[in-house]
PyMOL Python script that loads the backbone (N, CA, C, O; Angstrom):
from pymol import cmd

cmd.read_pdbstr("""\
ATOM      1  N   MET A   1       0.946  -1.031   0.040  1.00  0.00           N
ATOM      2  CA  MET A   1      -0.255  -0.014  -0.067  1.00  0.00           C
ATOM      3  C   MET A   1       0.770   1.022  -0.076  1.00  0.00           C
ATOM      4  O   MET A   1       1.719   0.948   0.705  1.00  0.00           O
ATOM      5  N   LYS A   2       0.627   2.137  -1.037  1.00  0.00           N
ATOM      6  CA  LYS A   2       1.533   3.335  -1.025  1.00  0.00           C
ATOM      7  C   LYS A   2       1.101   4.251   0.111  1.00  0.00           C
ATOM      8  O   LYS A   2      -0.021   4.377   0.604  1.00  0.00           O
ATOM      9  N   ASP A   3       2.282   4.882   0.426  1.00  0.00           N
ATOM     10  CA  ASP A   3       2.115   6.082   1.882  1.00  0.00           C
ATOM     11  C   ASP A   3       0.963   7.246   1.170  1.00  0.00           C
ATOM     12  O   ASP A   3       0.932   7.233  -0.061  1.00  0.00           O
ATOM     13  N   LYS A   4       0.162   8.096   1.783  1.00  0.00           N
ATOM     14  CA  LYS A   4      -0.926   8.645   1.422  1.00  0.00           C
ATOM     15  C   LYS A   4      -0.024  10.277   1.715  1.00  0.00           C
ATOM     16  O   LYS A   4      -0.294  11.224   0.977  1.00  0.00           O
ATOM     17  N   ARG A   5       0.873  10.412   2.680  1.00  0.00           N
ATOM     18  CA  ARG A   5       1.891  11.651   2.685  1.00  0.00           C
ATOM     19  C   ARG A   5       2.557  11.820   1.254  1.00  0.00           C
ATOM     20  O   ARG A   5       2.432  12.847   0.587  1.00  0.00           O
ATOM     21  N   ARG A   6       3.253  10.741   0.865  1.00  0.00           N
ATOM     22  CA  ARG A   6       4.218  11.004  -0.519  1.00  0.00           C
ATOM     23  C   ARG A   6       3.004  11.096  -1.400  1.00  0.00           C
ATOM     24  O   ARG A   6       2.769  12.282  -1.631  1.00  0.00           O
ATOM     25  N   ILE A   7       2.470  10.594  -1.759  1.00  0.00           N
ATOM     26  CA  ILE A   7       1.049  10.591  -2.717  1.00  0.00           C
ATOM     27  C   ILE A   7       0.609  12.559  -2.865  1.00  0.00           C
ATOM     28  O   ILE A   7       0.676  13.214  -3.906  1.00  0.00           O
ATOM     29  N   LYS A   8       0.123  13.159  -1.268  1.00  0.00           N
ATOM     30  CA  LYS A   8       0.001  14.507  -1.395  1.00  0.00           C
ATOM     31  C   LYS A   8       1.438  14.948  -2.083  1.00  0.00           C
ATOM     32  O   LYS A   8       1.494  15.084  -3.305  1.00  0.00           O
ATOM     33  N   ASN A   9       2.627  15.173  -1.229  1.00  0.00           N
ATOM     34  CA  ASN A   9       3.730  15.945  -1.667  1.00  0.00           C
ATOM     35  C   ASN A   9       4.143  15.947  -2.841  1.00  0.00           C
ATOM     36  O   ASN A   9       4.864  16.913  -3.088  1.00  0.00           O
ATOM     37  N   THR A  10       3.915  14.991  -3.980  1.00  0.00           N
ATOM     38  CA  THR A  10       3.970  15.547  -5.375  1.00  0.00           C
ATOM     39  C   THR A  10       2.953  15.822  -5.885  1.00  0.00           C
ATOM     40  O   THR A  10       2.979  16.172  -7.065  1.00  0.00           O
ATOM     41  N   ASP A  11       1.898  15.770  -5.282  1.00  0.00           N
ATOM     42  CA  ASP A  11       0.429  17.135  -5.919  1.00  0.00           C
ATOM     43  C   ASP A  11       1.070  17.917  -6.021  1.00  0.00           C
ATOM     44  O   ASP A  11       1.113  18.534  -7.085  1.00  0.00           O
ATOM     45  N   GLU A  12       2.166  18.377  -4.551  1.00  0.00           N
ATOM     46  CA  GLU A  12       2.248  20.086  -4.904  1.00  0.00           C
ATOM     47  C   GLU A  12       3.208  20.503  -5.001  1.00  0.00           C
ATOM     48  O   GLU A  12       3.330  21.593  -4.442  1.00  0.00           O
ATOM     49  N   LEU A  13       4.022  20.145  -5.474  1.00  0.00           N
ATOM     50  CA  LEU A  13       5.180  20.716  -6.551  1.00  0.00           C
ATOM     51  C   LEU A  13       4.378  21.356  -7.561  1.00  0.00           C
ATOM     52  O   LEU A  13       3.444  21.011  -8.285  1.00  0.00           O
ATOM     53  N   ARG A  14       5.171  22.590  -7.335  1.00  0.00           N
ATOM     54  CA  ARG A  14       5.042  23.692  -8.040  1.00  0.00           C
ATOM     55  C   ARG A  14       5.097  23.990 -10.035  1.00  0.00           C
ATOM     56  O   ARG A  14       5.932  24.605 -10.699  1.00  0.00           O
ATOM     57  N   PRO A  15       4.639  23.721 -10.192  1.00  0.00           N
ATOM     58  CA  PRO A  15       4.682  23.556 -12.373  1.00  0.00           C
ATOM     59  C   PRO A  15       6.628  24.247 -12.574  1.00  0.00           C
ATOM     60  O   PRO A  15       7.370  23.815 -13.456  1.00  0.00           O
ATOM     61  N   GLU A  16       6.952  25.063 -11.796  1.00  0.00           N
ATOM     62  CA  GLU A  16       8.132  25.316 -12.005  1.00  0.00           C
ATOM     63  C   GLU A  16       9.104  24.504 -12.308  1.00  0.00           C
ATOM     64  O   GLU A  16      10.092  24.803 -12.977  1.00  0.00           O
ATOM     65  N   TYR A  17       8.837  23.346 -11.782  1.00  0.00           N
ATOM     66  CA  TYR A  17       9.799  22.298 -11.318  1.00  0.00           C
ATOM     67  C   TYR A  17       8.946  20.980 -12.603  1.00  0.00           C
ATOM     68  O   TYR A  17       9.090  19.771 -12.423  1.00  0.00           O
ATOM     69  N   ASP A  18       8.527  21.269 -13.212  1.00  0.00           N
ATOM     70  CA  ASP A  18       8.032  20.100 -14.088  1.00  0.00           C
ATOM     71  C   ASP A  18       9.180  20.717 -15.305  1.00  0.00           C
ATOM     72  O   ASP A  18       9.096  21.764 -15.948  1.00  0.00           O
ATOM     73  N   PHE A  19      10.169  19.738 -15.340  1.00  0.00           N
ATOM     74  CA  PHE A  19      11.207  19.937 -16.403  1.00  0.00           C
ATOM     75  C   PHE A  19      10.832  18.456 -17.171  1.00  0.00           C
ATOM     76  O   PHE A  19      10.285  17.397 -16.863  1.00  0.00           O
ATOM     77  N   ASP A  20      11.556  19.141 -18.512  1.00  0.00           N
ATOM     78  CA  ASP A  20      11.258  18.608 -19.951  1.00  0.00           C
ATOM     79  C   ASP A  20      12.207  17.761 -19.794  1.00  0.00           C
ATOM     80  O   ASP A  20      13.125  18.512 -19.466  1.00  0.00           O
ATOM     81  N   TYR A  21      12.762  16.396 -19.798  1.00  0.00           N
ATOM     82  CA  TYR A  21      13.896  15.519 -19.844  1.00  0.00           C
ATOM     83  C   TYR A  21      14.072  15.461 -21.692  1.00  0.00           C
ATOM     84  O   TYR A  21      15.125  15.074 -22.198  1.00  0.00           O
ATOM     85  N   SER A  22      13.149  15.805 -22.340  1.00  0.00           N
ATOM     86  CA  SER A  22      13.228  14.855 -23.673  1.00  0.00           C
ATOM     87  C   SER A  22      14.036  16.527 -24.629  1.00  0.00           C
ATOM     88  O   SER A  22      14.318  16.485 -25.827  1.00  0.00           O
ATOM     89  N   ARG A  23      14.278  17.932 -23.663  1.00  0.00           N
ATOM     90  CA  ARG A  23      14.396  18.608 -24.274  1.00  0.00           C
ATOM     91  C   ARG A  23      16.086  18.960 -23.634  1.00  0.00           C
ATOM     92  O   ARG A  23      16.705  20.014 -23.777  1.00  0.00           O
ATOM     93  N   ALA A  24      16.527  17.739 -22.932  1.00  0.00           N
ATOM     94  CA  ALA A  24      17.653  18.328 -22.173  1.00  0.00           C
ATOM     95  C   ALA A  24      18.821  17.824 -23.407  1.00  0.00           C
ATOM     96  O   ALA A  24      18.865  17.022 -24.339  1.00  0.00           O
ATOM     97  N   VAL A  25      19.473  18.574 -22.929  1.00  0.00           N
ATOM     98  CA  VAL A  25      21.150  18.697 -23.774  1.00  0.00           C
ATOM     99  C   VAL A  25      22.484  18.114 -23.021  1.00  0.00           C
ATOM    100  O   VAL A  25      23.254  18.901 -22.471  1.00  0.00           O
ATOM    101  N   ARG A  26      22.701  16.837 -23.020  1.00  0.00           N
ATOM    102  CA  ARG A  26      23.805  16.080 -22.435  1.00  0.00           C
ATOM    103  C   ARG A  26      25.464  16.725 -22.918  1.00  0.00           C
ATOM    104  O   ARG A  26      25.847  16.632 -24.084  1.00  0.00           O
ATOM    105  N   GLY A  27      26.134  17.228 -22.057  1.00  0.00           N
ATOM    106  CA  GLY A  27      27.444  17.789 -21.735  1.00  0.00           C
ATOM    107  C   GLY A  27      27.023  19.175 -22.646  1.00  0.00           C
ATOM    108  O   GLY A  27      27.499  19.309 -23.774  1.00  0.00           O
ATOM    109  N   LYS A  28      26.243  20.030 -22.162  1.00  0.00           N
ATOM    110  CA  LYS A  28      26.006  21.647 -22.861  1.00  0.00           C
ATOM    111  C   LYS A  28      26.936  22.648 -22.055  1.00  0.00           C
ATOM    112  O   LYS A  28      26.859  23.868 -22.203  1.00  0.00           O
ATOM    113  N   TYR A  29      27.609  22.174 -21.394  1.00  0.00           N
ATOM    114  CA  TYR A  29      28.558  23.052 -21.029  1.00  0.00           C
ATOM    115  C   TYR A  29      30.068  22.818 -20.902  1.00  0.00           C
ATOM    116  O   TYR A  29      30.928  23.644 -20.595  1.00  0.00           O
ATOM    117  N   TYR A  30      30.232  21.349 -21.240  1.00  0.00           N
ATOM    118  CA  TYR A  30      31.237  20.765 -21.342  1.00  0.00           C
ATOM    119  C   TYR A  30      32.623  22.082 -21.595  1.00  0.00           C
ATOM    120  O   TYR A  30      33.299  22.832 -20.892  1.00  0.00           O
ATOM    121  N   GLN A  31      32.459  21.727 -23.088  1.00  0.00           N
ATOM    122  CA  GLN A  31      33.390  22.860 -23.527  1.00  0.00           C
ATOM    123  C   GLN A  31      34.099  23.898 -22.782  1.00  0.00           C
ATOM    124  O   GLN A  31      35.287  24.190 -22.645  1.00  0.00           O
ATOM    125  N   ARG A  32      32.921  24.392 -22.318  1.00  0.00           N
ATOM    126  CA  ARG A  32      33.312  26.238 -21.629  1.00  0.00           C
ATOM    127  C   ARG A  32      33.818  25.752 -20.574  1.00  0.00           C
ATOM    128  O   ARG A  32      34.732  26.408 -20.072  1.00  0.00           O
ATOM    129  N   LEU A  33      33.406  24.476 -19.905  1.00  0.00           N
ATOM    130  CA  LEU A  33      34.881  24.048 -18.634  1.00  0.00           C
ATOM    131  C   LEU A  33      36.143  23.713 -19.146  1.00  0.00           C
ATOM    132  O   LEU A  33      37.285  23.889 -18.722  1.00  0.00           O
ATOM    133  N   LEU A  34      35.757  23.278 -19.987  1.00  0.00           N
ATOM    134  CA  LEU A  34      37.604  22.939 -21.052  1.00  0.00           C
ATOM    135  C   LEU A  34      37.834  24.228 -21.128  1.00  0.00           C
ATOM    136  O   LEU A  34      38.774  24.420 -20.356  1.00  0.00           O
ATOM    137  N   ASP A  35      37.602  24.981 -21.489  1.00  0.00           N
ATOM    138  CA  ASP A  35      38.130  26.407 -22.092  1.00  0.00           C
ATOM    139  C   ASP A  35      38.035  27.440 -20.772  1.00  0.00           C
ATOM    140  O   ASP A  35      38.719  28.445 -20.967  1.00  0.00           O
ATOM    141  N   GLU A  36      37.501  27.435 -19.761  1.00  0.00           N
ATOM    142  CA  GLU A  36      37.101  28.329 -19.031  1.00  0.00           C
ATOM    143  C   GLU A  36      38.136  27.510 -17.867  1.00  0.00           C
ATOM    144  O   GLU A  36      39.224  28.066 -17.723  1.00  0.00           O
ATOM    145  N   GLY A  37      37.955  26.506 -17.195  1.00  0.00           N
ATOM    146  CA  GLY A  37      38.159  26.303 -15.817  1.00  0.00           C
ATOM    147  C   GLY A  37      37.275  25.745 -14.937  1.00  0.00           C
ATOM    148  O   GLY A  37      36.075  25.728 -15.209  1.00  0.00           O
ATOM    149  N   SER A  38      37.837  25.141 -13.595  1.00  0.00           N
ATOM    150  CA  SER A  38      36.644  25.109 -13.146  1.00  0.00           C
ATOM    151  C   SER A  38      37.014  23.937 -12.051  1.00  0.00           C
ATOM    152  O   SER A  38      37.523  22.859 -12.361  1.00  0.00           O
ATOM    153  N   ASN A  39      36.546  24.484 -10.247  1.00  0.00           N
ATOM    154  CA  ASN A  39      36.998  24.044  -9.308  1.00  0.00           C
ATOM    155  C   ASN A  39      37.259  22.662  -9.307  1.00  0.00           C
ATOM    156  O   ASN A  39      37.927  22.258  -8.356  1.00  0.00           O
ATOM    157  N   VAL A  40      36.772  21.570 -10.419  1.00  0.00           N
ATOM    158  CA  VAL A  40      36.130  20.566 -10.026  1.00  0.00           C
ATOM    159  C   VAL A  40      37.869  19.626 -10.635  1.00  0.00           C
ATOM    160  O   VAL A  40      38.370  20.099 -11.656  1.00  0.00           O
ATOM    161  N   ALA A  41      38.448  18.671 -10.110  1.00  0.00           N
ATOM    162  CA  ALA A  41      38.981  17.503 -10.001  1.00  0.00           C
ATOM    163  C   ALA A  41      38.783  16.051 -10.722  1.00  0.00           C
ATOM    164  O   ALA A  41      39.987  15.829 -10.597  1.00  0.00           O
ATOM    165  N   ILE A  42      38.555  15.483 -11.032  1.00  0.00           N
ATOM    166  CA  ILE A  42      38.486  14.193 -11.372  1.00  0.00           C
ATOM    167  C   ILE A  42      39.793  13.323 -10.839  1.00  0.00           C
ATOM    168  O   ILE A  42      40.973  13.466 -11.161  1.00  0.00           O
ATOM    169  N   LEU A  43      39.295  12.530 -10.071  1.00  0.00           N
ATOM    170  CA  LEU A  43      40.563  11.759  -9.501  1.00  0.00           C
ATOM    171  C   LEU A  43      40.044  10.388 -10.005  1.00  0.00           C
ATOM    172  O   LEU A  43      38.953   9.830  -9.890  1.00  0.00           O
ATOM    173  N   ASP A  44      41.396   9.987 -10.698  1.00  0.00           N
ATOM    174  CA  ASP A  44      41.195   8.167 -11.140  1.00  0.00           C
ATOM    175  C   ASP A  44      40.788   7.251 -10.092  1.00  0.00           C
ATOM    176  O   ASP A  44      40.684   7.541  -8.900  1.00  0.00           O
ATOM    177  N   PRO A  45      40.572   6.158 -10.612  1.00  0.00           N
ATOM    178  CA  PRO A  45      39.876   5.272  -9.677  1.00  0.00           C
ATOM    179  C   PRO A  45      40.835   5.028  -8.499  1.00  0.00           C
ATOM    180  O   PRO A  45      40.367   5.326  -7.401  1.00  0.00           O
ATOM    181  N   ASP A  46      41.579   4.740  -8.510  1.00  0.00           N
ATOM    182  CA  ASP A  46      42.559   3.984  -7.880  1.00  0.00           C
ATOM    183  C   ASP A  46      42.435   5.357  -6.923  1.00  0.00           C
ATOM    184  O   ASP A  46      41.646   5.237  -5.986  1.00  0.00           O
ATOM    185  N   ILE A  47      43.099   6.606  -7.045  1.00  0.00           N
ATOM    186  CA  ILE A  47      42.848   7.635  -6.167  1.00  0.00           C
ATOM    187  C   ILE A  47      41.749   7.690  -5.361  1.00  0.00           C
ATOM    188  O   ILE A  47      41.863   7.934  -4.159  1.00  0.00           O
ATOM    189  N   ALA A  48      40.561   7.464  -5.954  1.00  0.00           N
ATOM    190  CA  ALA A  48      39.117   7.753  -5.031  1.00  0.00           C
ATOM    191  C   ALA A  48      39.239   6.828  -4.010  1.00  0.00           C
ATOM    192  O   ALA A  48      39.363   7.211  -2.847  1.00  0.00           O
ATOM    193  N   LYS A  49      39.219   5.690  -4.296  1.00  0.00           N
ATOM    194  CA  LYS A  49      39.406   4.411  -3.393  1.00  0.00           C
ATOM    195  C   LYS A  49      39.885   4.770  -1.838  1.00  0.00           C
ATOM    196  O   LYS A  49      39.494   4.360  -0.745  1.00  0.00           O
ATOM    197  N   ALA A  50      41.079   5.882  -2.305  1.00  0.00           N
ATOM    198  CA  ALA A  50      41.815   5.937  -1.107  1.00  0.00           C
ATOM    199  C   ALA A  50      40.929   6.975  -0.292  1.00  0.00           C
ATOM    200  O   ALA A  50      41.169   6.855   0.909  1.00  0.00           O
ATOM    201  N   PHE A  51      39.979   7.958  -0.560  1.00  0.00           N
ATOM    202  CA  PHE A  51      39.339   8.697   0.230  1.00  0.00           C
ATOM    203  C   PHE A  51      38.030   8.298   0.465  1.00  0.00           C
ATOM    204  O   PHE A  51      37.531   7.610  -0.425  1.00  0.00           O
ATOM    205  N   HIS A  52      37.114   8.640   1.764  1.00  0.00           N
ATOM    206  CA  HIS A  52      36.066   8.537   2.052  1.00  0.00           C
ATOM    207  C   HIS A  52      34.824   9.494   1.129  1.00  0.00           C
ATOM    208  O   HIS A  52      33.748   9.199   0.607  1.00  0.00           O
ATOM    209  N   ASP A  53      35.818  11.064   1.291  1.00  0.00           N
ATOM    210  CA  ASP A  53      34.823  12.309   1.393  1.00  0.00           C
ATOM    211  C   ASP A  53      35.651  13.113   0.074  1.00  0.00           C
ATOM    212  O   ASP A  53      36.364  12.508  -0.727  1.00  0.00           O
ATOM    213  N   SER A  54      35.390  14.602   0.040  1.00  0.00           N
ATOM    214  CA  SER A  54      35.816  15.273  -0.413  1.00  0.00           C
ATOM    215  C   SER A  54      36.603  15.997   0.957  1.00  0.00           C
ATOM    216  O   SER A  54      37.579  16.741   0.859  1.00  0.00           O
ATOM    217  N   ALA A  55      36.007  15.639   2.112  1.00  0.00           N
ATOM    218  CA  ALA A  55      36.927  16.399   3.599  1.00  0.00           C
ATOM    219  C   ALA A  55      38.226  15.605   3.736  1.00  0.00           C
ATOM    220  O   ALA A  55      39.151  16.070   4.403  1.00  0.00           O
ATOM    221  N   SER A  56      38.316  14.514   3.171  1.00  0.00           N
ATOM    222  CA  SER A  56      39.429  13.696   3.291  1.00  0.00           C
ATOM    223  C   SER A  56      40.815  13.979   2.217  1.00  0.00           C
ATOM    224  O   SER A  56      41.989  13.827   2.554  1.00  0.00           O
ATOM    225  N   VAL A  57      40.517  14.251   1.385  1.00  0.00           N
ATOM    226  CA  VAL A  57      41.055  14.695   0.165  1.00  0.00           C
ATOM    227  C   VAL A  57      41.585  15.658   0.113  1.00  0.00           C
ATOM    228  O   VAL A  57      42.588  15.855  -0.574  1.00  0.00           O
ATOM    229  N   ASN A  58      40.851  16.743   1.063  1.00  0.00           N
ATOM    230  CA  ASN A  58      41.140  18.614   1.266  1.00  0.00           C
ATOM    231  C   ASN A  58      42.721  18.220   2.274  1.00  0.00           C
ATOM    232  O   ASN A  58      43.786  18.834   2.223  1.00  0.00           O
ATOM    233  N   GLU A  59      42.366  16.976   3.154  1.00  0.00           N
ATOM    234  CA  GLU A  59      42.600  16.994   4.541  1.00  0.00           C
ATOM    235  C   GLU A  59      44.327  16.408   4.080  1.00  0.00           C
ATOM    236  O   GLU A  59      45.382  16.733   4.625  1.00  0.00           O
ATOM    237  N   ALA A  60      44.110  15.408   2.840  1.00  0.00           N
ATOM    238  CA  ALA A  60      45.334  15.100   2.230  1.00  0.00           C
ATOM    239  C   ALA A  60      46.268  16.195   1.872  1.00  0.00           C
ATOM    240  O   ALA A  60      47.319  16.509   2.429  1.00  0.00           O
ATOM    241  N   LEU A  61      45.690  16.717   0.841  1.00  0.00           N
ATOM    242  CA  LEU A  61      46.365  18.110   0.010  1.00  0.00           C
ATOM    243  C   LEU A  61      46.921  18.956   0.664  1.00  0.00           C
ATOM    244  O   LEU A  61      47.978  19.432   0.249  1.00  0.00           O
ATOM    245  N   ARG A  62      46.390  19.352   1.801  1.00  0.00           N
ATOM    246  CA  ARG A  62      46.726  20.759   2.523  1.00  0.00           C
ATOM    247  C   ARG A  62      47.532  20.015   3.683  1.00  0.00           C
ATOM    248  O   ARG A  62      47.575  20.627   4.750  1.00  0.00           O
ATOM    249  N   SER A  63      48.072  18.983   3.632  1.00  0.00           N
ATOM    250  CA  SER A  63      49.062  18.432   4.923  1.00  0.00           C
ATOM    251  C   SER A  63      50.389  18.199   3.159  1.00  0.00           C
ATOM    252  O   SER A  63      51.548  18.589   3.298  1.00  0.00           O
ATOM    253  N   LEU A  64      50.078  17.757   2.170  1.00  0.00           N
ATOM    254  CA  LEU A  64      51.171  18.043   0.861  1.00  0.00           C
ATOM    255  C   LEU A  64      51.460  19.091   1.159  1.00  0.00           C
ATOM    256  O   LEU A  64      52.454  19.251   1.867  1.00  0.00           O
ATOM    257  N   LEU A  65      50.587  20.336   0.665  1.00  0.00           N
ATOM    258  CA  LEU A  65      50.839  21.775   0.916  1.00  0.00           C
ATOM    259  C   LEU A  65      52.052  21.869   1.765  1.00  0.00           C
ATOM    260  O   LEU A  65      53.206  22.032   1.368  1.00  0.00           O
ATOM    261  N   GLU A  66      51.573  21.725   3.179  1.00  0.00           N
ATOM    262  CA  GLU A  66      52.428  21.932   4.912  1.00  0.00           C
ATOM    263  C   GLU A  66      53.625  21.384   4.377  1.00  0.00           C
ATOM    264  O   GLU A  66      54.563  22.178   4.314  1.00  0.00           O
ATOM    265  N   LEU A  67      53.812  20.317   4.007  1.00  0.00           N
ATOM    266  CA  LEU A  67      55.457  19.496   3.497  1.00  0.00           C
ATOM    267  C   LEU A  67      56.662  20.157   2.633  1.00  0.00           C
ATOM    268  O   LEU A  67      57.892  20.185   2.595  1.00  0.00           O
ATOM    269  N   THR A  68      55.024  20.891   1.672  1.00  0.00           N
ATOM    270  CA  THR A  68      56.542  21.835   0.346  1.00  0.00           C
ATOM    271  C   THR A  68      56.835  22.582   0.997  1.00  0.00           C
ATOM    272  O   THR A  68      57.964  22.726   1.468  1.00  0.00           O
ATOM    273  N   ARG A  69      55.616  23.436   1.243  1.00  0.00           N
ATOM    274  CA  ARG A  69      56.582  24.655   2.002  1.00  0.00           C
ATOM    275  C   ARG A  69      57.740  24.534   3.461  1.00  0.00           C
ATOM    276  O   ARG A  69      58.675  25.253   3.816  1.00  0.00           O
ATOM    277  N   SER A  70      57.094  23.179   4.078  1.00  0.00           N
ATOM    278  CA  SER A  70      58.181  23.158   4.965  1.00  0.00           C
ATOM    279  C   SER A  70      59.594  22.828   4.588  1.00  0.00           C
ATOM    280  O   SER A  70      60.573  23.268   5.190  1.00  0.00           O
ATOM    281  N   THR A  71      59.650  21.791   3.254  1.00  0.00           N
ATOM    282  CA  THR A  71      61.114  21.584   2.528  1.00  0.00           C
ATOM    283  C   THR A  71      61.021  22.791   1.721  1.00  0.00           C
ATOM    284  O   THR A  71      62.052  22.564   1.088  1.00  0.00           O
ATOM    285  N   LYS A  72      60.642  23.802   1.278  1.00  0.00           N
ATOM    286  CA  LYS A  72      61.409  25.035   0.913  1.00  0.00           C
ATOM    287  C   LYS A  72      61.469  25.619   1.460  1.00  0.00           C
ATOM    288  O   LYS A  72      61.152  26.682   0.925  1.00  0.00           O
ATOM    289  N   ARG A  73      61.850  25.803   2.935  1.00  0.00           N
ATOM    290  CA  ARG A  73      61.943  26.578   3.524  1.00  0.00           C
ATOM    291  C   ARG A  73      63.884  26.279   4.057  1.00  0.00           C
ATOM    292  O   ARG A  73      64.866  27.000   4.237  1.00  0.00           O
ATOM    293  N   LEU A  74      63.537  24.625   4.138  1.00  0.00           N
ATOM    294  CA  LEU A  74      64.663  24.228   4.780  1.00  0.00           C
ATOM    295  C   LEU A  74      65.729  24.461   3.277  1.00  0.00           C
ATOM    296  O   LEU A  74      66.948  24.598   3.178  1.00  0.00           O
ATOM    297  N   THR A  75      64.884  24.435   2.485  1.00  0.00           N
ATOM    298  CA  THR A  75      66.018  24.195   0.903  1.00  0.00           C
ATOM    299  C   THR A  75      66.386  25.508   0.865  1.00  0.00           C
ATOM    300  O   THR A  75      67.145  25.580  -0.101  1.00  0.00           O
ATOM    301  N   LEU A  76      66.267  26.772   1.446  1.00  0.00           N
ATOM    302  CA  LEU A  76      65.862  27.938   1.088  1.00  0.00           C
ATOM    303  C   LEU A  76      67.098  28.648   2.472  1.00  0.00           C
ATOM    304  O   LEU A  76      67.599  29.768   2.566  1.00  0.00           O
ATOM    305  N   ILE A  77      67.207  27.654   3.188  1.00  0.00           N
ATOM    306  CA  ILE A  77      68.051  28.223   4.484  1.00  0.00           C
ATOM    307  C   ILE A  77      69.785  27.658   3.865  1.00  0.00           C
ATOM    308  O   ILE A  77      70.843  28.164   4.240  1.00  0.00           O
ATOM    309  N   ARG A  78      69.703  26.985   3.275  1.00  0.00           N
ATOM    310  CA  ARG A  78      71.255  26.112   2.498  1.00  0.00           C
ATOM    311  C   ARG A  78      71.438  27.078   1.566  1.00  0.00           C
ATOM    312  O   ARG A  78      70.544  27.409   0.787  1.00  0.00           O
ATOM    313  N   PRO A  79      72.841  27.701   1.583  1.00  0.00           N
ATOM    314  CA  PRO A  79      73.244  28.162   0.481  1.00  0.00           C
ATOM    315  C   PRO A  79      73.257  27.176  -0.914  1.00  0.00           C
ATOM    316  O   PRO A  79      73.631  26.004  -0.911  1.00  0.00           O
ATOM    317  N   PRO A  80      72.769  27.913  -2.087  1.00  0.00           N
ATOM    318  CA  PRO A  80      73.117  26.614  -3.391  1.00  0.00           C
ATOM    319  C   PRO A  80      74.634  26.253  -3.546  1.00  0.00           C
ATOM    320  O   PRO A  80      75.609  27.005  -3.549  1.00  0.00           O
ATOM    321  N   VAL A  81      74.593  25.483  -3.618  1.00  0.00           N
ATOM    322  CA  VAL A  81      75.951  24.653  -4.310  1.00  0.00           C
ATOM    323  C   VAL A  81      76.422  25.676  -6.237  1.00  0.00           C
ATOM    324  O   VAL A  81      75.562  25.103  -6.905  1.00  0.00           O
ATOM    325  N   SER A  82      76.731  26.095  -6.684  1.00  0.00           N
ATOM    326  CA  SER A  82      77.072  26.313  -8.157  1.00  0.00           C
ATOM    327  C   SER A  82      77.772  24.626  -8.460  1.00  0.00           C
ATOM    328  O   SER A  82      78.452  23.815  -7.830  1.00  0.00           O
ATOM    329  N   ILE A  83      77.149  24.718  -9.767  1.00  0.00           N
ATOM    330  CA  ILE A  83      77.815  23.480 -10.693  1.00  0.00           C
ATOM    331  C   ILE A  83      78.759  23.862 -11.227  1.00  0.00           C
ATOM    332  O   ILE A  83      78.786  24.946 -11.809  1.00  0.00           O
ATOM    333  N   GLY A  84      79.803  23.018 -11.151  1.00  0.00           N
ATOM    334  CA  GLY A  84      81.279  23.005 -11.802  1.00  0.00           C
ATOM    335  C   GLY A  84      82.345  23.759 -11.085  1.00  0.00           C
ATOM    336  O   GLY A  84      83.462  23.724 -11.601  1.00  0.00           O
ATOM    337  N   LYS A  85      82.233  24.249 -10.284  1.00  0.00           N
ATOM    338  CA  LYS A  85      83.297  24.789  -8.849  1.00  0.00           C
ATOM    339  C   LYS A  85      83.421  23.868  -7.597  1.00  0.00           C
ATOM    340  O   LYS A  85      82.471  23.599  -6.863  1.00  0.00           O
ATOM    341  N   ARG A  86      84.160  23.605  -7.503  1.00  0.00           N
ATOM    342  CA  ARG A  86      84.529  22.679  -5.972  1.00  0.00           C
ATOM    343  C   ARG A  86      84.683  23.247  -4.570  1.00  0.00           C
ATOM    344  O   ARG A  86      85.256  24.213  -4.065  1.00  0.00           O
ATOM    345  N   ASN A  87      83.934  22.245  -4.162  1.00  0.00           N
ATOM    346  CA  ASN A  87      83.261  22.682  -2.699  1.00  0.00           C
ATOM    347  C   ASN A  87      84.974  22.328  -1.592  1.00  0.00           C
ATOM    348  O   ASN A  87      85.716  21.485  -1.089  1.00  0.00           O
ATOM    349  N   PRO A  88      84.809  23.158  -1.726  1.00  0.00           N
ATOM    350  CA  PRO A  88      85.762  23.528  -0.242  1.00  0.00           C
ATOM    351  C   PRO A  88      85.818  22.788   0.639  1.00  0.00           C
ATOM    352  O   PRO A  88      86.978  22.511   0.942  1.00  0.00           O
ATOM    353  N   ARG A  89      84.777  22.129   1.449  1.00  0.00           N
ATOM    354  CA  ARG A  89      84.732  21.376   2.297  1.00  0.00           C
ATOM    355  C   ARG A  89      84.805  19.516   2.235  1.00  0.00           C
ATOM    356  O   ARG A  89      84.607  18.545   2.966  1.00  0.00           O
ATOM    357  N   ARG A  90      85.298  19.903   0.614  1.00  0.00           N
ATOM    358  CA  ARG A  90      85.147  18.324  -0.001  1.00  0.00           C
ATOM    359  C   ARG A  90      86.696  17.886   0.124  1.00  0.00           C
ATOM    360  O   ARG A  90      87.420  18.850  -0.126  1.00  0.00           O
ATOM    361  N   LYS A  91      87.264  16.959   0.371  1.00  0.00           N
ATOM    362  CA  LYS A  91      88.763  16.398   0.352  1.00  0.00           C
ATOM    363  C   LYS A  91      88.887  16.078  -0.945  1.00  0.00           C
ATOM    364  O   LYS A  91      88.085  15.261  -1.395  1.00  0.00           O
ATOM    365  N   SER A  92      89.916  16.649  -1.830  1.00  0.00           N
ATOM    366  CA  SER A  92      90.387  16.300  -2.497  1.00  0.00           C
ATOM    367  C   SER A  92      90.987  14.607  -2.249  1.00  0.00           C
ATOM    368  O   SER A  92      91.247  14.057  -1.179  1.00  0.00           O
ATOM    369  N   ASN A  93      91.066  14.173  -3.357  1.00  0.00           N
ATOM    370  CA  ASN A  93      91.378  12.360  -3.293  1.00  0.00           C
ATOM    371  C   ASN A  93      93.458  12.848  -4.255  1.00  0.00           C
ATOM    372  O   ASN A  93      94.253  11.941  -4.501  1.00  0.00           O
TER     373      ASN A  93
END
""", "prot")
cmd.dss("prot")
cmd.show_as("cartoon", "prot")
cmd.util.cbc("prot")
cmd.orient("prot")
């Protein structure tokens, strides 16, 4: 037996919500998104299996960014070594 409340709710929908799916266009904005870009990233299936939701993806990316920032700070402290010049701290054979 159908629930009478469910039937009542479907009768109360506004006419502007009546969508004609026969006029829908698949991929209508696909090219525009490619040209302009978007904030959506598609994960490969093997990567998507590692994350439960978008919050865990964001957490992993934030920790990766923090790691790269701290590594960058460490490499900036140490003076760069020029290629082809002799290192005075290294002993010659």
